[in-house]
N, C-alpha and C positions, 0 to 999 in steps of 0.2 A: 816572594820570601820575605819574613821581616826577620824582624833578630828583636829579641825582649828578654832584659834581662832577670834572674830566679824570681827574682822579688816579686816585681811586678805580675811576672804568672804568678804565681804562687797563691795574691792578694786576690787574683782574677782570674784562676784558673780556665772555671765555666764559659766564658767570654773568650777565652784562647782554643777550649777544646771547639767552642761554636766556628770560629775563625776555620782553624784546620780542615773542618769537619763543611761545612756550610758552602766554605769559597774556596777551599783544596787548597789552601795556603798551606804551604810548610812556614815554620814556629820556628825559629834557631833560641834557644833560651843558653844567655850565655851563666858563664859560671865562672867561678874562681879559679886562675892558674891553668885559663881557658881549657877546660872538663867542662863544655860546652855540650847539648845535648842538643836532638832534635826533638819536635813535637808535632802528627803528621796523623790523618786517617787512615785507619785502617785499607781501604778502598786504596787509597794512595799506595801505602804501602806494599799491599800485596802486588800491583802494577809495577814495583819497581821490582820487592820478588822476581817477580815474573818474567820481567827481562833478562834478566842477573840468570836464570834456569837457562832464559832460550840464547841467550849468549854464549855460555855454555856450551851447549848441545852443539851449537855452531861452529864452536873452536874444535871439539873436538870432532866434529863431520869433517872439517878442511883439515887437521891431522893423519885423519884417515886419506883421506882423497891424497895427503901429500904424501904416505906413504905408499899407498898406491902405485901413484909416481918415480915412486924409489924405487919402486922394486921390490918392495921390499913384504908384498903380499901373499897369501897364500891362499891354492883353490885346494876345497873342499867338499865331499857331497855332500847333499842332502839329508839330514835327519829327518826320514820319514816314518808319521806312526800308523801303524797296525790297525786298522777298520776292526778287529777281532775284539 
């Protein structure tokens, strides 16, 4: 991970885009009033987004297991579709 100020990135945008994509490096672009942003490849972003979705899904499963263990589950009949 590297931190670079906004003006430097603006003057060398292609170079920093190449660093983000080719080296999978995360570039923190520093700005006034700490309104910083992050430049990363789409591939790396997609990996992070997938990991976040997986973590949310696993947390949902854990909540369900906890509810069942606490006796808050309900039994239902299976809904079967007619083959007609």
